[in-house]
C-alpha positions in Angstrom: -41.9 -13.2 -70.2 -43.1 -16.9 -71.3 -42.4 -19.8 -69.0 -40.0 -21.2 -71.7 -37.8 -18.2 -71.7 -37.8 -18.2 -67.8 -36.7 -21.7 -67.8 -34.0 -21.1 -70.2 -32.8 -17.9 -68.5 -32.6 -20.0 -65.1 -30.7 -22.8 -67.0 -28.2 -20.1 -68.6 -27.5 -18.7 -65.0 -27.2 -22.3 -63.4 -24.5 -22.9 -65.9 -22.9 -19.4 -65.2 -22.7 -20.1 -61.7 -21.3 -23.6 -62.0 -18.4 -22.0 -64.4 -17.7 -19.5 -62.0 -17.5 -21.8 -59.0 -15.7 -24.5 -60.7 -13.3 -21.8 -61.8 -12.8 -20.5 -58.1 -12.2 -24.2 -56.9 -9.6 -25.0 -59.4 -8.0 -21.9 -60.3 -4.8 -23.0 -58.1 -4.7 -26.3 -59.4 -2.2 -26.2 -61.9 0.8 -28.5 -63.0 4.2 -27.2 -64.0 5.4 -28.4 -67.4 9.1 -27.7 -66.6 9.9 -25.0 -69.0 10.2 -22.0 -66.9 8.9 -19.5 -69.4 6.1 -21.4 -70.3 5.1 -21.9 -66.7 5.6 -18.3 -66.1 3.3 -17.3 -68.7 0.8 -19.8 -67.6 0.9 -18.7 -64.0 2.5 -21.7 -62.6 1.7 -24.3 -65.2 -1.2 -26.1 -67.1 -4.6 -25.7 -65.4 -6.2 -29.0 -64.3 -10.1 -29.1 -64.7 -9.9 -27.1 -68.1 -9.9 -27.6 -71.9 -6.6 -27.0 -73.9 -6.3 -27.1 -77.5 -3.5 -27.9 -79.6 -3.6 -27.2 -83.4 -1.2 -28.2 -86.0 -0.8 -28.2 -90.0 -1.7 -31.9 -91.3 2.1 -32.5 -91.9 3.0 -31.6 -88.3 0.7 -34.3 -86.9 3.6 -36.4 -85.4 5.0 -33.4 -83.6 1.6 -32.2 -82.2 0.7 -35.8 -81.1 4.1 -36.1 -79.0 3.2 -32.7 -77.5 -0.2 -33.7 -76.4 1.2 -37.0 -75.0 3.8 -35.0 -72.9 1.0 -32.8 -71.6 -1.3 -35.5 -70.6 1.5 -37.3 -68.9 2.1 -34.2 -66.8 -1.7 -33.6 -66.2 -2.8 -37.2 -65.5 0.1 -38.1 -63.2 -0.6 -41.8 -62.3 -4.3 -41.9 -63.2 -5.7 -43.5 -66.2 -5.8 -41.6 -69.6 -8.4 -42.0 -72.2 -7.7 -41.1 -75.8 -10.7 -40.7 -78.2 -10.0 -40.8 -81.6 -11.9 -40.8 -84.9 -11.6 -43.7 -87.4 -10.6 -41.1 -90.1 -7.6 -39.9 -87.8 -6.3 -43.2 -87.9 -6.5 -43.6 -91.6 -4.7 -40.2 -92.0 -2.3 -40.2 -89.3 -1.7 -43.9 -88.7 -2.3 -45.8 -85.2 -0.7 -44.5 -82.0 2.2 -46.6 -81.0 2.7 -48.1 -77.5 6.2 -48.6 -77.8 6.3 -44.9 -78.7 4.5 -44.0 -75.6 6.8 -46.1 -73.5 9.9 -44.4 -75.5 8.6 -41.0 -74.2 8.6 -42.2 -70.7 4.9 -42.9 -70.4 3.2 -46.0 -69.1 1.3 -47.2 -71.9 -0.8 -49.8 -69.5 -2.5 -46.5 -68.2 -3.7 -45.6 -71.6 -7.3 -46.5 -73.1 -7.9 -46.1 -76.6 -11.6 -45.2 -77.8 -12.1 -45.5 -81.7 -15.1 -43.3 -82.5 -17.2 -43.8 -85.9 -17.7 -40.0 -86.3 -17.4 -36.7 -84.8 -20.9 -36.7 -82.8 -19.6 -39.9 -81.3 -16.2 -38.7 -80.3 -17.8 -35.5 -78.9 -20.7 -37.7 -76.5 -17.9 -40.1 -75.5 -15.3 -37.3 -74.6 -17.9 -35.4 -72.7 -18.9 -38.7 -70.6 -15.4 -39.3 -69.9 -14.6 -35.7 -68.8 -17.5 -36.3 -66.2 -15.6 -39.4 -64.8 -13.3 -38.2 -61.9 -11.5 -41.5 -61.9 -9.6 -40.3 -65.0 -6.7 -37.9 -65.0 -7.1 -36.6 -68.6 -9.1 -37.1 -71.8 -7.7 -36.4 -75.5 -10.1 -36.1 -78.0 -8.4 -36.1 -81.3 -10.5 -34.7 -84.2 -9.0 -34.4 -88.0 -10.1 -31.3 -90.3 -12.8 -28.8 -90.1 -15.6 -30.2 -88.2 -18.9 -27.9 -88.1 -20.1 -30.3 -85.0 -17.4 -28.8 -82.8 -18.7 -25.5 -82.2 -18.9 -23.2 -79.1 -22.0 -25.1 -77.7 -19.9 -28.3 -78.0 -17.0 -26.6 -76.6 -18.8 -25.4 -73.5 -20.2 -28.9 -72.5 -16.7 -30.3 -72.5 -15.5 -27.5 -70.4 -18.7 -27.7 -67.8 -17.7 -31.4 -67.6 -14.1 -30.9 -67.0 -14.7 -28.4 -64.1 -17.4 -30.4 -62.6 -15.1 -33.5 -62.2 -11.6 -32.0 -62.0 -10.4 -33.8 -65.3 -8.3 -32.1 -67.9 -9.1 -32.2 -71.6 -7.0 -32.0 -74.2 -8.1 -31.4 -77.9 -5.7 -32.4 -80.8 -6.9 -30.5 -83.8 -5.2 -31.6 -87.0 -5.6 -29.8 -90.3 -8.0 -27.5 -88.7 -8.4 -23.7 -88.2 -9.0 -22.2 -84.7 -12.5 -21.0 -83.9 -13.9 -19.3 -80.8 -14.3 -21.8 -78.0 -14.0 -22.0 -74.3 -10.5 -23.4 -74.2 -8.3 -22.3 -71.4 -5.3 -22.5 -73.9 -4.6 -22.6 -77.5 -1.3 -24.0 -78.8 0.0 -24.1 -82.6 2.6 -26.9 -82.6 5.5 -27.4 -85.0 8.4 -29.6 -85.1 11.8 -28.4 -84.1 15.4 -29.8 -84.6 16.4 -32.4 -82.1 19.8 -32.4 -80.7 22.3 -34.8 -81.5 21.9 -38.3 -79.6 24.3 -40.2 -77.6 26.5 -42.9 -79.7 24.1 -45.6 -79.3 21.0 -43.8 -79.9 19.4 -43.0 -83.3 17.8 -39.9 -82.4 17.9 -37.0 -79.9 15.4 -35.9 -77.5 11.9 -34.6 -78.8 12.0 -30.8 -79.5 8.8 -28.9 -80.2 8.4 -25.4 -81.5 5.1 -24.5 -79.3 3.3 -21.3 -79.7 0.6 -20.1 -77.2 -2.1 -18.5 -79.1 -4.5 -18.0 -76.3 -4.1 -17.8 -72.8 -7.0 -16.7 -70.5 -5.0 -15.8 -67.4 -1.9 -14.6 -68.8 0.3 -13.5 -71.8 1.0 -15.8 -75.0 4.2 -16.6 -76.4 6.5 -19.0 -78.5 9.0 -21.2 -77.0 11.4 -24.2 -78.1 10.4 -26.8 -75.7 12.5 -30.0 -75.3 11.0 -33.3 -73.7 12.9 -35.2 -71.1 11.8 -38.6 -71.5 13.8 -39.7 -68.2 12.0 -37.0 -65.9 8.9 -36.8 -68.0 8.7 -33.0 -68.2 9.5 -29.9 -70.6 12.7 -28.0 -70.3 14.6 -25.4 -72.2 16.5 -26.7 -75.0 20.0 -28.0 -74.1 22.8 -26.5 -75.5 25.4 -28.5 -77.5 28.6 -26.8 -78.2 30.5 -27.9 -81.5 33.7 -29.2 -81.0 36.7 -26.9 -81.7 39.8 -28.3 -83.2 42.5 -27.9 -80.7 45.9 -26.6 -82.1 48.7 -29.5 -82.6 50.8 -29.8 -79.2 54.1 -30.2 -81.1 53.9 -27.0 -83.0 55.1 -23.6 -81.8 52.9 -20.5 -81.4 52.7 -18.6 -84.7 52.7 -15.3 -82.7 55.8 -16.3 -80.7 57.6 -17.5 -83.6 56.8 -14.3 -85.6 58.3 -12.0 -82.8 61.7 -14.4 -82.3 61.9 -14.0 -86.0 61.4 -10.2 -85.9 64.1 -10.0 -83.2 
């Protein structure tokens, strides 16, 4: 066997050892999302020090962005959050709203935005950021099909996340899922929000979240409501429709019929 092959084999073994060691160290480090069924499928919650993918169709970008913001808020706790976006993403989906973050219950002062000129720059920036243990989470937003994000690039992000303990969230709009090293993969759609209060123009954010890939448990699909005050997901609330009461001044029709028959 040539020296180059021996060196490549040693490097591969070292990478596998790092992955296995990191999985043992971080396997119990999970954060509950708040939705009981989803947390049960995830064996207690979303795994930290791992990569999670969130996919959506192009017209569902706002819902997927809100869902990723919720996940990032849960896993990053009080640590800074780095959000990496392609310039093209901002052209297609618009800029992120800091007031929108605040309305979701997240502190926009903890969010650092990075605009990358292309996919390669976004991947390099995200890999470097995932290696920084001062961050709580890194969000990488990519638009459309990108040949640069392949299995090798996914493995680099996973190794960086496992080495530092930082969680990576990949927001993929208008793209099809491909093989990757992600811990979980989600497909997001918007769901109907419940009616809001009399002084609110809209209700709580509600997501139709389908778990397509789960390395350590079953998959599933749930309606998940985001609680902006408690900053966590939950089962959707029930809102019974009001039923008109019988007028108090009228007699019971059944009793009236009985009297007439007697």
